[in-house]
N, C-alpha and C positions, 0 to 999 in steps of 0.2 A: 704564561702562557696559557692563556683561556681560551673559551670559543669565540668570544668578540673583543676580547684587548687583553693586552699584554703589558705589562708593567716591569719595571727595568730599578733594582738600588744598587749601587756601587760603595764600597767601603772600602776605605782607607786603612792602614795599620794603626792612624792616628785617631782612627774612628770617626773622622768627617764621611759625609756621605753625600750623594746625588741620588736625586729620583727624577723620573721619566716614565711615560706612558705614553700606547698609542690605543688606537683600534684599528682590527685589520679591515682590510677591505671588503667591502659585501662580494663573495664568489660569482661567477657569471656560470652560465650552466654547465662547461669547458672545467674547470677549476671545481665544480661539485665531484665529478666522478671521476678522474684519472690523477694519477698520483703526481704527473706534471704539475697538475694545479696548485703545488705548495710554492712553484716556484717563487710566484707573486711574492707570497706570504713570504720565506725567506729574505727575498730581496728587500722588502720594507725592513724585516727585523733588521739586518745588515745596519741599512741606513741608521735607524734609531742606537742601534748599538755603538757607532763610530760616534755619532752627534754627543753621546754620553761620557765617551771613553776613546783611550788607545785599546782597542783588545790585545796588542802586542804584548803591554806592560802588564796585563792581567795575571795574576797567580792561581788562580782557581775560580772556576763557575759552579753555579748549582742551579739548576732548573728543573721548575715545577710544573706541570702538565698532566692535564686529565685525559690523555689518550692513553692507550693499552700496546705495550711494548712486547713482542716477541724476544726469546732469550740473544737475538741479535741485535737488539736495538732498533728492530723496524716496527714502526707504525702499523697494528692490525685492525686498530678500530677507532676514531677520534670522531663522534657523531656530530659533533660543534663545529667540525674542519674536515668532513669527509674525501677533499684531495689529499690529504696528508695520508690516507691508507696507502703502504709500499714504497714510504720514505724511510731511508736506513737515517733514522734522526741523530744517534750519536754522531754519525760521520758529516752529517750535513751540519751539525750545530759546531761540532769540533773546527771545521774549515773556515767557521765565523770570528774564532776565539784563537787562532795561532797557536804555541804552543802550551797554552794553559788546561788542565785538565776538567772534562765537562762532565758532570755528576748531574743524572736527570731522575726523577723521582716523583710520584705521584702527587697530584697537588695539595688531596687531600691527607696522604699521609705527611708532607712536611707542613701544613698549617698546623695538622694535630700538635707535632713537633715544638715547633714555633711555640704554640700556646702552652702546652705542659711546659716548657724552657719560660715562660714569661712567667707565667703561674706558680714554679715552683713546686709544682704538683707532677708526680713521678707515673700518677696512674690514674688517665683520664681518657674519657670519649669527646669527641667533637666532631661536630656538623656546621657544615659553610650551606650556607641557602643561597644559591645566586643564580643565576642561570640554569645550572643543575642543582645538584646537589653531591658534594663532595663531603670528605670526612675521615676521620681514623681512629684509631685507638692507638695510646701510648700506653706500656706495663712497662713498670721497674724504668722508666726513663728512655724506653727505647721501643718506635713503631713498630706494630704487629701488621703484616707479617715480618717485615721489617724489610731496609732497601735493597732493592735486588732480586727479593724474593716477591715478587706481587704486590698489591697494592689491596687496600682495605675497604670494598667495594660499599661501603654503609651507605649508599644513597639507593643502591639496588637489592637493599632488602625490600621481600614483597610483603606491603601490610594490608592490603587488599586485594582476593584473588580474584574480584570481579571490577576492578577499578580501574583509571583510564590508560591508554596503551602508552609505554615507555618508549624512549627511542632507540631503546635496545632491543626491543622488538617483543618484550613481555609486556603482562600489565600489572598495574598494582603496586609497582614502585614506588618506594618515596619519594624519591625523584618526578616522578609522573604526578605524584597527589601533591607534593609541599613546594616546588622548586616557585621563583619567584614569578616565572612564566604559568606556570599552572596554577597559582593564585590568581594572577590577573584575569587567566581564560574563567576561569569560578567565579571570579566580580563581576566579570562582563555577563556572563549568564544571567545572575540575581539583578543585576542592575539594569540587563534588557540593552544595552550598548557597550561600545570599546570602552576598556579602562587602561590608564596608563599608569604608570605606577604611582607620579606625582597626585593625581587624583586619587588613587586608591591609600596613600598615606594620609592624604587632608582629610578622608572620609573615615579613616579607621581613627583618626585623632578627633573628627568631630563626634563619633560614635555612629556613625551613621548604620543601621541594620546592616545593611547589603555588603558594606565594607567586613564589620568586625565579622559576621556569620563566615563569610569566605576565607578570610586570616585565622579564623577559628580552627578552620576546618583541616587546615594545614599543620595547625598548631597541634592537631589530635594524632594527623598521620607520622608528624613528628614525633611526638609522643611514644607512641606505639614503636617506632623503631629503636627507640632510647630505652625502653621497658626488655624488649626482646634482647639487647645489646648488651643491657646492665646483667642479667638473668646467666650472660656467660662469663663474662671476664670481670663483673664486680669493680668496674672504677670507682674513686672517690671522687668524682666531679664530673659533669657534664658542662659543656659549652656551646653556644649557641654563636657562629659568625655567620661570614662570607656577607657578599655586599647586599643584597638582599636584608639578611639578617639581621646586619647593623644597620641597616636605615629604617627599620621597622621594627623598635625596640618591643611593642606590645604582644611580636611574637614570641619572644624567649619570654614572657609573663605569663600566655596560654600553653606553652610546651611543659613548663614548670609546673604550673596549674594540674596539666591533665596527667604528666609523668607521676605525681604524688596522688591522686586518684588509682592508679594504676598498681601500686604495692600491693603487695602480698604481706599478710599477717605475717608480722615477726621476720619481714624479711625487706626493710626501708629501701627507697633507690635513692641514689646521691642525687645532690643539688644541681638545678641546673641554673646557669647564668650568662651573659653576654660574654662573648669572646671579647679578651682586651686588647686583642688586634685590629679586630674590624672586619673590615674588607683585604686586609692585607695579611693574614697569617700565613699564608702560602708562599709568598714573595721573601717573608723575613725567613722561613722553612728553607726556601732555597741558599739565602745567606750562611745559613748554618752549615747545609748542605756543602755548600762551596767551601766553610772552613774546615770540613774533615769531621762533623759533627753528623749523624751517629757514629761512632767508630765501625 
């Protein structure tokens, strides 16, 4: 469950699968500021679940989402869907899935877990660049700090004290500097007119200076975050994914180049590569959660 869209995956014991996705409706003024604003979203979610499967036959459900939950499972913050604040999420989702156990975790943590599982790498850092920036750390095959013990908020590492305002209220978070929307805003300033994703992608491929410079600045912010995390936990691999990151392959090369330039003598930083699962890392992580992983 993201701030703008939802992806669903159904897996059977025979390993056959079905997938679907949909976009949330745009919030109106009431939905944006009241807990009751989540009602419409939940109704839409329920309809798509019923179209995909019979909820009563499910044996496990995993949910990846960027919202912050308290110990009771209540949403305390979700900038992308502010109308969900105050919703007791686990109860609301359980009502949609019958008797199946519903497990929820941060989308960045689950994306990291899925990428580590796919790569066969027990120690890695994952950054998902999309509408925001999610990410996670996996050490010894387990997400850090661990499912049910909070999330690894890589996107809110401060990389520039005087940087742009983040939706969390602080300045200089890597999310505010390097997310998809942040990159598009920077590109628009350099070009002198609005820029959508397709225009940016084509301009980067054509080597347009304004586009390459805008993307390179995002790559520098991401590399700064990578270098800081690696000084603390020493992963053996760094993966860049997310919807924006997967669709803009030049970004990974820029992050890799800048990360290498930030190495200290005698302290090499790990390789930076594109994530294998692209923009669906957190969805695959949610399936692992539904299947009981991690323990």
